[in-house]
N, C-alpha and C positions, 0 to 999 in steps of 0.2 A: 504495499500499499504506499510506503514511503517512496518507492521508485515511481509509482504511478502518479501520485499527485504532484511529486517534484518534477516529473517530465511534463506533466500538464502545465505547471507554472512556467517551466522553461519555455515551452512552445509558445504560450500566450505573450510572455515577455519577449520572445522572439518577434512576434508580430508587432507588439507595441514598439520595440526598440528600432524597428525598421523606419518608423516614421522620423527619427532624428537624423540619420544620415541622408535619408531621401528627402528631407525638408526643403533644400534648395531647389530640386526638381519640382516638388510640389508647388512651391511659391511661384516658380516661373510658369508652370502649366496652368494653374488655376488663376494667375494673374492677380495675386494677393500680396499684401505686404507682410513683413515679418511681425508686425504688431497684430495684424489679423491672424496669422498662423499661432502666434503665441497664445491668443484669446481662445482659439479652438482647442489647442491642447490643454488649456486650462480649464475648458468646459469638460473635457474628458476627464481631467482629475477631479473636477467638482463632482461629477456624477459618480465615479470610483468612490470618493470619499463619502458621499452622502448614503451609499448602499452598504457601508462597513458595519455600522451598528445594527441595523435591521437584520442582516444576514447572520451576524454573530449570535444575536439574541434568539432568532428563530432556530438557529442550529442548536442552541442550548435546550429549547423547549421542545423541538421536534427530533430530528435526527440530523447528523451532518450529511448524509447522502440525500436527504430531501432538498438541500440547497446546492450540493455540488453538482448533480446531474443537470438541473435546469441551468446552472451557470455554464456548464460546457456547451449546452444547446445555444444560449444567448451569444455566447462567443463564436460559434460557428457562423451564425447569422450576422454578427458585426464585422468580422473579417471578410466574409463574402460581399458585403457592401463596399468595402474599400476597392474591391476588384472592378466595380461598375461606377465609381465616382466620376461625374461629369461636370461638376461645378461646386461652388463652395457650399451650397445647401446639401448636397449629398455627402460631401466630406464631413460636415457637422454631424449629420445623421449618423454616418459610420462611427465617428469618434464617440458619440454619446451611447449607442448601442453597445459598443465594445466596452465602454467604461462600466456599464451596468453589469455586464457579464463578468468582468474582472473583479468587480466589487462583490458580486455574489460568490465567487469561487475563493477570494482571499482568506477571508476569516474562517469559514467552516473547514477548509483544507488545513490551516494552520492549528486550529483548535483539535481536529483530528490527530494531528501528529503529537500535540500535547497530551491528549488522551493516551496514546499508544506509547510515548517515551517520557515517562515521568522523572527518570534520574538523569537521562541524557538529553534533556530538552534542548539545551542550547545547542548541542552538536546536531540534533535532528533538524532544528530550525536553520542552522547554518548550511546544511546540505540542501534543505528546500530552498533557502535564500540564494544559494549559488546558482540555481535555476536562472535567475535573472541574468547572470554573468554568462552562462552557456548560451542563452538567448541573445545576448548582447554581442558575444563573439561571432555567432553564426549570422547575426544581423549585419555587423560591419562587413563581413565577407560577401554576403549575397547583395548588399547594398552597392559595394564596389562593383560587382558584375552588372548589376541591374542599371546603374547610371550610365554604364558604358555600352550595353547591348540591347536593353530593353526598356519598357515603360515603367514608371515607379509603381503602377498598379500590379505588375505581374507577380510578385512574391505572395500576395495576400491570400488569394484562392488556395494554393497549397497549404498555407497555415490553417484554413478553415477545415480542409479535408483531413489533416492529421489530428486536429481537435476532435473531429467526428469520430475517428478511429479510436482515440483515447476515452471517448465517452463510452463506447461499447466495451472497451476492456475494462473500465471502472465498474460498469453495472454487472459484468460477469463476475468480478472478483469481490464485489461488495457483499458483505453479510447483514448489513443494517436494514431495518425495515424503512419503508417510505411512509411518513406520518405527517398528516396536516391537521391541526386541531385549532379551534378558536383559542386565541391567545391575545395578550396585550404586550406592549413594549413598556417596560418599567425604566424609562429613561431617567425619572428623578433619582431612583435607587442606584442606578449605574453610575450617574454623574456624581451622586454624593459619595459613593465609595472611592472614586478616583481622585476627588479633590478635598477629602476630609482632613488631610494632614498637610502642612506647608511643604514638606519635602515631596510629597507626591504631586503637588502642583508645580513645584520647581522642575521636577523630572519631566512632567507633560510639556511644560514651557521650552525646556531645553532641546527635547526631541522634535518639538514642532519647529524651532528654528532650524535645527539640522535638515528636516525634511523640505523646509522652504528653500534651502541651499541646494538640495539635491534636485529638486524640481526645475529650478533655474539653470543649473550647470548642465545637466544630462541632457536636456532638450536642445540647447544651443551651442554645445561644445564642438561638434563637427563644423558647423557654419561659422562659429567664431574663428576656428582655425583657418578656414578658407577665405575669410573676409579680412582678418587682421594679421595673420601670419604668412599669408601667401602660400598656402598649402593647396595643392590640388584636391579635387573632391576625393580621389582614390586615396591619397595620402592621409586626408583628414579621417577617412572611414578606418584606416588601419590603425591610426593613433587612438580613435575612439574604441577600437577592439581591445587595445592595450589595457584600458580601464577594466574590462570585463575579464581579461585573462588574469590580471592581478587579483580581482575579487573572487574569481574561482577558487583560489587558494586561501585568501584571507578570510572569507566569510565562514567556512568550516573551522578554521583555526581560531578565529575570535570567539565563535560559539563554544568551542572545546575549552578555551581558556577561561571563558565566563563560567563554565561549569566547575572548574578548579579554583579559581581565584575570584577577585571582585569584578563583577560586571561593570559596576560603576567607574572603578579606576581605569580598566580597559578602554571604556568609552571615552573617557576624557582624554586620554592619550591620542585616541584617533582623531577627535575633534580639533585638537591643537595641531596635529600633523596636517589635517586637511586645510586648516586655516592658513599655515605657512605656505604650503604648496599653491593654494588658490591665489594668494597674493603674488607669489613668485612667477606664476605662469603669465601674468600681465607684463613682466618685465623682460623676460627672455624671448629671443627671436629665432635662434639656431634649432634646427630640428632635433639634434641630439639633446640638447637641453630641455626641449619641450617634452621629449619622451621621458627623460628622467623625472621631470616635475609632474608630469601626468601620471607616471607610476607612483610616486609618493602621494599625490593626491588621492589615487585609487585606495592605497594602503590605508590612509587616514579615514575616508569617508566610508569605505565598504566595511569597516569594522562595526559601524553603528547599527547596521540593519538586524542581525540575529540578537544582538544586546538589547536594542529597544523593545522587541517582541517578547523576549525572555523576561526582561525586568517587570513588564506589565503582568505577564502571566504568573510570575513568582508571587505577585501580590494579590491575585484574584482567587475568589473562592472556586471550589471545584466545579460548582453547578452554574457558575457564572463566567467561566473563563472566556467563552465566545462573545458574550456581551461586553465584558470589560475591555478585551483586546479590540472588539469592533468599534467601541466609543472612543478608545485612545486613538486608534488608527484613523478614525474619521477626522479627529482633530489634526493629526499628523499630515493626512493627505489633503486636508482643507488648506493647510499652510503650503504643502507641496504644489497644490493647484495654482496658487498665486505666484509661484516662483517662475514659470514660463511667462506668464503676462508681465511680470516685472522686468525680467530680462529683455523681453521683445520690445517693450516700450521704452525702456531706458536706452537700449541699444539703438533703436530707430531715431530717437530725439537726443540722445546724448552719445554714449559711447560703451562698448563691452567693458573697457577698463572700470568705468564708473559702477557698472552693474555688478562685476565680479568683486569689486572692492567692498561694497555693501554686503555681499554674501559672506566675505571673509570675516566681517565684523560679527555677522550673526553666529557663526561658528565659535569665535571667541566668547560671546556672551553665553552660548550654550555650554561651553566647557566651564565657564565661571560658575554657572547655576549649579552644575552636578558637582563641582569642587566643593561647594558650600556644605555638601552632605558628608564629605570626608575630612573636612578641617574643623578642629576644635574652635568653637565659637571664640572670637578674639574679644578682648576688652573694648570699651568704647573708643578710646584713644587709638587703640590698634585698628579697630574697624575704619575710623576716619581716616587714617593714614592709608589702609589698604584700598579704601574706596577711591581716594584721591589719585592714588598711583594707577588704580585700574582704569579709570576714566581717562586720565592723561594717555595711558598706554594705547587703548583701542582708538582713541581720537586721533594720535600720531600715525598709527597703522592706517586707519581710514583715509587720512589726508594723503599719505604717500601713495596708498593703492590708487586713489581716484583722481588726484589733482596734479595735472602736469604744471600748472601754474605755481603750486606749492613747491614742487621739485625745482622749477626754474629759480624761484626766488631762494630756496635753499642753496641751490648750487652755485648762484651768483655771489652769495655771501661767504660760504664756508669750503667751496671747492677752488682751488687755484686755477686761474684763467688758462695757464698753459696745459694744465691736465685736460680741461674741456676741449682745447684745440687739438690734443692728440687723441682724444677718445673716438673710438670707431664709430663712423656715422656713414650712412649710405643715402644717396639721392636717388629717388625713384620717380621717374616720368610716367605721368598718367594722361592718356589721350585717347580720344576716338578719331578714327581716320578711315577714309575710303580707300579703295583699291589704288586710286591715283595719288593717295597721301593728302587729300583735300580734308581740312579739319574745320573750315568755316566760310561763309559767304555772306558779305555784308554784315558782320557781327552776329550771325546766327548759324545754326546747324543747317546743312544742306539737305538732310534727310529728315524723315518723320521721327517724332520723339520716341524714344526707346526707354520705358519705365524700368525695366530691370537693370539697364545700364546705369541709370541714374542712381538706383538703390545701392548697387555694389560699389559705385563710385564714392558716394557719400559715406557708406560705411567704412570703406577702406581708409579714407583720410581723416575720419573723425578721431580727435584725440592727438593728432600729429600737427607738427608746423607744415605750412605749405608756402611755396614761393610762386607769385603771379605778378603778371605785368599790371600796368595801370588800367589798361582798358578792361581787362579781365577782371580786375577788382571792382571797376564801375559796374560791370554787367552782373556781378554777384553780390553787390553791396547789401541787398535785401536779406540774403540768407548765405552768409560767408562760410566757405568750407574750412575744416580744420579747427584746431584750437588756437592757432597763431598764424597771422598771415604777414609775410615778408613781401612788401610790395616793390618790386624792382623798377624804378623809374628815374630818368634824368631830372624830371621836374620835382622840385622839393615841394611837398604838401604837408599840412598838418591833418592827419587822419583822425577823425573823432572816435572810432572805436578803440578801446585800450588795447585790444589784441593785435592791432595792426602796427607794423614797424616799416619804415622807409628805408630803402637800400639804393643808394645812388648809382651803384655800379655791381657788377658780378662779384668782384672780390668782397665787396662789403657784405653782399647776400650770403656768399659762402661763410664768411665770420659769423654773421649774425646767426646762420643756421647752426653752426658749431656751439655757439653759446647757449643755445636752447637745451643742450644735453640730451637731445632726443636721439634715438637710434636710427630713425628714418625721417627724412624730409621730403615731401612730395613736391614735384614741379608740375603745375597745372596749366602753364601757358601764359599767353598765346604763342604764335608762332615764332616770333623773335626770341622769347624767353626759351622755348624749346631749343632753339638752334644755339643760343649762348651757352646752355648747360649741357648740350649733347656730349661734349668731351669729358664731362665731369660726372655724369650720372652712372650708377652701378646697375639699376634694373630698369626695365620698362614694362608697364602694364597697359596693353593696347587693346582697345575695343576696336576690332577690324569689321567696318560695315561693308557688305558685299556691293560692288557696283562703282561706276565712275561718275563723279559729280563735278558740277561746275563750281568754282570757289575762288577766292582771293587770298586764302591763308592755307599754308601747307606745314605738314609734320616734316622734319628733316630727314634725309636719307641716312641710312647706317649701313655698315659693312657687316654683312651676316657672318662672315668668317671670324669676326671678333666677338660674336654674341652667341649664345645658347638658348634656344627656344625650350624652356623647361616645362611648360604646360599649356594645353589648349582646351579650352571648354566651350561647348556649343550652347547658345542662347537663342531664343526666337528672335531673328533679325540680325544677329551679330555673333561673332566669335571673340572670345577673350583670351588673348595670348599673354603669356608672362615670359620675358626675356631676362637673362642675367648676362653681365659682360664677362668674358672668359679672363681667367687670371693670366698675367703675363709674368 
C-alpha cells in the first residue's frame, strides 16, 4: 500500500510539475502574461488547499478508501482536460479540477500511511513525499523533450492514463469498506486543538511561511533562470530537475532523522540553509555556481516537507489525525497558493530579485519562530537585545537581497573605487532586428507589435543598469527600462528621474557602468549606441524578426567567426538568439 499511494502521489506530482518548466510555452501559446499565469496557478493551489480539511475529516469518519478512489477519478478528468486546452478559460478549468483531485487524495493517503506506520511515521512520510521529487525529475526531462519536439499539451493525457491504471490497482489491493454516512465537519474543535497553545500557533505560522516560499519559488524557478540568467529552456529544465534529484535523497533522510532526533531542530537547520541559498542565487550568474546554490537550496527546503506533516500528526489524537493534518495543510497550502501570485506580480512589475529577497526573509522568520521553542526564555533585557539584533539582521539581509540602489550606495562608500573598476562586468546588447538588420523606421518599429518579445525584454533588463541614447531615452521616458539608466549623449542635460545618469562619451559610460557594481549592464540602443559599444560587448540577445523591412536605423554587422550562438528559441513571430563572444 505504501508503494501504491506513493506512486500515485509521484504521478500526480509529475503532472503538476510539468506546468512549471512548460510555463513559458503556455504563456506564449495562450498569449497571457506571467501575472495571469501566476494567478491561475494560485487558483489551483487555493482549490487544493480548501479541500484539505474536508477530505481529512471525512476520511476519519468514513474510511480512507472512500476518499482516495474518487480522488484518483477526479485527477484523471483534470489531467485529461489539460490535453484539450484551447484558451485561458479551459486552462483555468483544468487547473481547478486537478486541484480538487489532488486535495481529495493528499490527506487521506497521508493519514493511511500514518495508520500503518506508527513507529516509523517520519520515514514512511519521507518516502511518500519523495514522490514529489520523482515526479519533478521526470517532469523536467519530459518537459525538455516536449518544448523541443511537441506541444506543451502532449504529456498530460499519458498522466491521466497512468492514474487510471493506479486507480484499478488500488481498488484491487484495498481491504477497507466504502462508507458514506451523514456527518458534520467539526471545524471549531479541530481549529481549537491546533491553536490552543502558543507554541502550536508559532509552529503553524512558521510552516505557513515555509509553504509560501515554496509556492513562489517552485512555480517560477525555471522561467527565472531563462529570463534573468540567460539559461536556455533545456538548461533551465535540467537545473530544475536537480532540485528533485536532491530531494529524492533528502526527504527520506530528513524523515528518518526526525524519527531519531528532534524534528524541530532539523527543520530549523533546513530553513536557515534555504534562506542563505535563496539569497545567494540572486547574486551568482555562472551556471556551475547556480547549480551549486540550487543544490544547497534543495537540501534546505526539501527537509521541511516530511517534518511538517510528522510534527502535526505527532500532536493529533488518533481519531482526528486526518482532520488535524487536513486543517493544518489547508493553512499551509493557502499560504502556498499566494506564493505564485506574489512572484508573478512582483516579477512583472518589479524584478525576480525583489520577489526572492522577500521569500528569503520569510524563511528567516520561520526559523526564528521554531527556534523560540528550543531556546530557554531570555530575561527581559536579553529579549530586548535579541529582538533588536534580529530586526536589524533581517532588515539588512532583505535590503541587500532586493535593493540594487542600497548595494550601489554601500559600494560607493565602503568599497575602493579601484576594486570596482577591476570587478568582472559584462556588457550585453539587446535588440530586435529584421533579416536586413533594420531596427527602426522614423523612430518606431517597422513590424507589428510582438507582446512576447516586449515581456521577455522587460523581464531581462529589470533590476540591471542600462545604457541608452538620448532619443531612446525620450521614447521610453514614460516607462524607463532597468533600475538605472545611463544616457549617452553629447548634449548636457539635467534629467529629472533620480535613476538617470548622463554620460558625455563612451569612456564615461563604461566608467559609470563599472561604478554601479553590477555584473551585467545592458546596451539598449539606438543604432549609434549599438555601434559604439559593439567592440566592448560580451553577449548579444537578439530578437530576429523574419523578413526584410524598410528602415532608417540598423544594428551593426558582426563577425560570426568571433562569436558563438549559444541558444535559439522560437516564439510566435520571432526567434530569440543568444550570442557570446569567443575568448581570445
